[in-house]
C-alpha positions in Angstrom: 28.8 -63.3 76.3 25.3 -61.8 76.6 23.4 -60.8 73.7 20.2 -59.0 72.5 17.8 -61.5 70.5 14.7 -60.6 69.0 12.4 -63.4 68.6 9.3 -62.3 67.2 7.5 -58.7 67.1 7.3 -57.1 70.6 9.7 -60.0 72.0 13.4 -58.8 73.1 15.5 -61.2 75.5 19.0 -60.9 76.5 20.8 -64.3 76.1 23.8 -66.0 76.8 25.6 -66.9 73.4 28.9 -68.2 72.1 31.7 -64.9 71.9 32.5 -64.2 68.6 36.0 -65.4 67.0 38.0 -64.4 64.2 36.7 -65.9 61.0 38.8 -64.5 58.4 42.1 -62.7 58.3 40.8 -59.2 57.8 38.4 -59.3 61.1 38.4 -57.9 64.2 36.7 -58.9 67.5 35.9 -55.6 70.2 34.7 -55.8 73.4 31.8 -53.2 73.6 31.8 -50.4 75.6 28.3 -49.1 74.5 25.8 -50.0 72.0 22.1 -48.5 71.6 18.7 -49.1 70.0 18.0 -47.5 66.8 14.9 -46.3 65.2 15.4 -48.4 61.9 15.5 -51.5 64.7 11.8 -50.6 65.4 10.9 -51.4 62.1 11.7 -55.2 63.1 10.5 -54.9 66.5 7.1 -53.6 65.3 6.8 -56.3 63.4 6.7 -53.8 60.2 9.7 -56.1 58.8 9.5 -59.8 58.8 11.0 -61.5 61.5 11.1 -65.1 60.9 13.5 -66.9 63.3 15.0 -65.9 66.6 18.2 -63.0 65.5 20.9 -60.9 67.3 20.3 -57.2 66.7 21.6 -53.8 67.2 24.4 -52.4 64.6 25.8 -49.5 66.5 28.7 -50.2 68.7 32.3 -48.4 70.4 34.7 -50.8 72.0 38.4 -51.7 72.6 39.7 -54.3 69.8 40.6 -57.6 71.8 41.8 -59.6 68.5 42.7 -58.9 64.9 42.8 -61.1 61.7 46.3 -61.9 60.4 45.7 -59.7 57.4 44.9 -56.4 59.8 47.5 -53.8 59.7 46.1 -50.6 60.9 43.7 -51.5 63.6 45.8 -53.4 66.7 44.5 -54.3 70.2 43.6 -52.2 72.8 42.6 -49.3 70.5 39.2 -47.6 71.0 37.3 -47.6 67.9 34.2 -46.7 66.2 32.9 -48.4 63.3 30.0 -48.4 60.6 26.9 -50.9 60.5 28.3 -51.7 57.1 31.4 -53.4 56.7 33.9 -51.9 53.9 37.1 -52.4 52.1 37.4 -48.6 52.3 39.5 -49.2 49.1 37.2 -50.4 46.3 35.9 -48.2 43.6 32.4 -47.2 45.5 34.5 -46.6 48.8 36.9 -44.7 47.1 33.9 -42.4 45.3 32.8 -42.1 48.9 30.2 -44.5 49.2 31.4 -47.2 51.8 27.8 -49.1 52.2 28.1 -49.7 48.5 31.3 -51.5 48.9 32.0 -54.2 46.3 33.0 -56.6 49.3 30.4 -55.1 51.9 28.9 -56.8 55.1 26.5 -56.3 57.5 27.3 -55.7 61.0 25.0 -57.3 63.2 24.2 -58.4 66.8 25.7 -55.4 68.2 23.7 -55.1 71.3 26.5 -57.7 72.9 29.2 -58.0 74.8 31.7 -58.6 71.8 31.1 -58.0 68.2 33.1 -59.2 65.3 33.8 -56.6 62.6 34.6 -57.8 59.1 37.1 -56.0 57.0 38.4 -54.1 60.0 40.9 -52.1 58.6 38.3 -50.1 56.1 35.6 -50.2 58.3 37.2 -49.4 62.0 38.7 -45.9 62.7 40.5 -45.5 66.4 40.5 -42.7 68.8 43.9 -41.2 69.4 44.2 -42.8 73.1 40.9 -43.7 75.2 38.3 -40.9 75.1 37.3 -39.3 77.8 33.9 -41.4 80.0 31.6 -38.3 78.6 32.7 -38.4 75.1 31.6 -42.2 74.5 28.2 -41.3 73.8 28.7 -39.0 71.3 31.2 -41.1 69.5 29.0 -44.2 69.7 26.0 -41.6 67.7 28.8 -41.3 65.1 28.3 -45.0 64.1 25.1 -44.1 63.0 22.7 -41.6 63.8 25.2 -38.7 63.3 26.7 -40.0 60.1 23.3 -40.5 58.9 22.5 -36.9 59.6 25.6 -36.0 58.3 24.6 -37.7 55.2 21.1 -36.2 54.8 22.8 -32.6 54.8 25.4 -33.6 52.3 22.7 -35.2 50.0 20.7 -32.0 50.0 23.9 -30.4 49.4 23.5 -27.8 52.2 25.3 -24.5 51.8 26.2 -21.8 53.7 23.2 -18.8 54.6 20.4 -21.4 53.2 17.2 -22.4 54.3 16.8 -26.0 55.9 13.9 -28.2 56.8 14.4 -31.3 58.7 11.3 -33.6 58.6 11.8 -35.9 61.6 12.4 -35.7 65.2 14.1 -39.0 66.3 17.7 -39.4 66.5 18.7 -38.9 62.8 16.7 -36.0 62.5 17.9 -34.4 65.6 21.6 -35.3 64.1 20.4 -34.0 60.9 19.9 -30.3 62.8 23.6 -30.3 64.3 24.8 -31.2 60.4 23.0 -28.5 58.9 24.4 -25.8 61.8 27.6 -27.1 61.3 27.7 -27.0 57.3 26.6 -23.1 57.6 22.9 -22.9 57.4 21.2 -19.7 58.0 17.8 -21.1 59.1 16.8 -24.5 60.1 13.3 -25.6 60.5 12.4 -28.9 62.6 9.0 -30.3 61.5 8.1 -32.0 65.2 5.3 -32.6 67.1 6.8 -33.3 70.6 7.9 -30.8 73.0 10.9 -32.5 74.7 12.6 -32.9 71.0 12.1 -29.4 69.9 13.6 -27.9 73.0 16.7 -30.5 71.8 16.3 -29.6 68.4 16.8 -25.8 69.3 19.9 -26.5 71.3 21.6 -28.4 68.7 20.6 -25.1 66.2 16.9 -24.9 65.3 15.7 -21.6 64.4 11.9 -22.6 64.1 9.7 -25.6 64.8 6.5 -26.5 62.4 4.3 -29.0 64.5 1.6 -29.5 61.6 2.0 -32.5 59.0 0.9 -32.9 55.7 0.0 -30.3 53.6 -0.5 -28.2 56.8 2.5 -28.4 57.4 3.9 -27.7 54.0 1.6 -24.6 54.1 3.4 -23.4 57.0 7.3 -24.0 55.2 5.9 -22.0 52.5 4.5 -19.3 54.7 7.9 -19.1 56.6 10.0 -19.0 53.4 7.9 -16.4 51.2 5.8 -18.8 49.4 9.0 -20.8 47.8 10.0 -23.6 50.2 13.3 -24.8 51.6 16.4 -24.9 50.0 17.1 -28.2 51.2 15.0 -30.7 52.6 16.3 -33.5 55.1 14.0 -36.3 55.2 15.0 -38.5 58.2 11.6 -40.8 58.9 10.8 -43.4 56.0 7.2 -43.4 55.4 5.0 -42.1 52.3 3.8 -39.0 54.4 7.0 -37.7 55.5 8.5 -37.9 51.8 5.4 -36.5 50.3 6.0 -33.6 52.9 9.7 -33.0 52.3 9.4 -33.2 48.4 6.4 -30.3 49.1 8.2 -28.6 50.9 11.5 -27.8 49.1 11.6 -25.1 46.6 12.2 -25.5 42.5 15.9 -26.1 42.3 16.5 -27.5 45.9 17.3 -30.5 47.0 16.1 -33.4 49.2 18.3 -35.6 51.0 16.6 -38.9 52.3 18.1 -41.2 55.0 14.8 -42.7 56.5 14.5 -46.4 55.2 11.9 -46.2 52.8 8.5 -48.1 53.7 6.1 -48.3 51.0 7.3 -44.9 49.8 6.2 -44.7 46.1 7.1 -41.1 44.0 5.2 -39.9 41.3 7.8 -39.5 38.0 5.8 -36.9 36.6 5.2 -34.6 40.1 8.8 -35.1 40.5 9.7 -33.8 37.0 8.0 -31.2 36.9 9.0 -29.8 40.7 12.7 -29.1 39.5 13.5 -30.7 43.2 16.8 -33.2 42.9 16.4 -36.3 45.3 19.6 -38.2 46.8 19.6 -40.3 49.6 20.5 -44.4 50.3 22.0 -46.1 53.5 24.4 -43.4 54.9 28.2 -44.1 54.3 29.2 -43.3 57.6 32.9 -44.7 56.9 32.9 -41.5 54.6 32.3 -38.7 57.6 33.8 -41.0 60.5 37.2 -39.1 60.8 36.0 -35.9 60.8 32.7 -36.4 63.0 35.0 -38.1 65.7 37.2 -35.2 65.5 34.6 -32.8 65.9 33.4 -34.8 68.9 36.6 -34.9 70.7 37.0 -31.1 70.1 33.9 -30.2 71.9 32.6 -28.8 68.9 29.6 -31.0 68.5 27.7 -33.5 71.1 25.3 -35.8 69.5 25.3 -38.0 72.3 22.6 -35.8 74.0 20.2 -38.0 71.6 20.6 -40.2 74.4 17.8 -39.4 76.8 17.9 -43.0 78.4 20.5 -45.1 79.5 20.2 -49.0 80.6 22.3 -51.9 80.9 22.1 -54.4 78.3 20.0 -57.0 80.1 17.4 -54.3 80.4 17.4 -53.9 76.4 13.5 -55.0 76.3 13.0 -52.0 78.6 14.7 -49.3 75.9 13.0 -51.2 72.9 9.6 -50.5 74.8 10.6 -46.9 75.8 11.4 -45.6 71.9 8.4 -47.8 71.0 6.3 -45.8 73.0 8.1 -42.3 72.5 9.1 -42.4 76.2 12.9 -42.0 74.8 14.5 -40.9 71.7 17.4 -42.9 71.7 18.2 -45.9 74.8 22.2 -46.3 75.3 22.9 -49.8 76.6 25.8 -50.4 78.6 27.0 -54.2 78.6 
């Protein structure tokens, strides 16, 4: 099969690899209908995370079930399925509490920019659609496998409530999906911190009411100006840098909440500052599986369309260009078709 491999920073190749097999009785193998490049893949692509050997890459996927192990009961061949980037049994105490990415038996589902993907713990990880989805819904369902679920978790972790003012830090695919989530949860005012006109336009389409282009303390000052000097009720941090976290914390009112889903890189939080801010902080790898059934239903009902974050579609063999386009900010998010 054809699969994307990261050999070194900036070195993406599509190569022939053996097709995945059922290794455990709880496994499924799916034929990938669509996959994509994630902003978090760029940490590896840019060499910020170490790349020590050629590695299959990608963790977002939708597809058709080809085969299942002997213990799989709810997933059957022929179904169209969406899954999370962490496999989970969906039955352990952490899963029951809604944190499937902390499943006691979790496994990372990697190597998904490929024609076929092995998914462990299939019954707990995969959610099937009711019949085959319309072609125009595939991109939105693919977004649910990570960025829409992650944006939703940012809003959930920040406890967004109807009538609130919400700030979204980050205008990548996760930040844009967080705008959808804030709108769906009833936020009255949604402020996007964005410097890119095309992304601002999509953010407004998704529900943003105000845009702040400034960063750092200048951006914080404008947020305060927009909120009568108090700060936002909830801030959704969708980047993962020290600057974005600082901006999020300083933009939140006393008693407000920050939901952070950007994978942290060199982020350090001053405990004393946090203590006196009265700001609550919650985040982590999004438990996408918790939200999948609801998000998929919203997509198929036409209520949300997070597939609009894909502004570049390429065949799998051109994955390297998809990475370059995102790295150079020529694309928000690249969809790959095997």
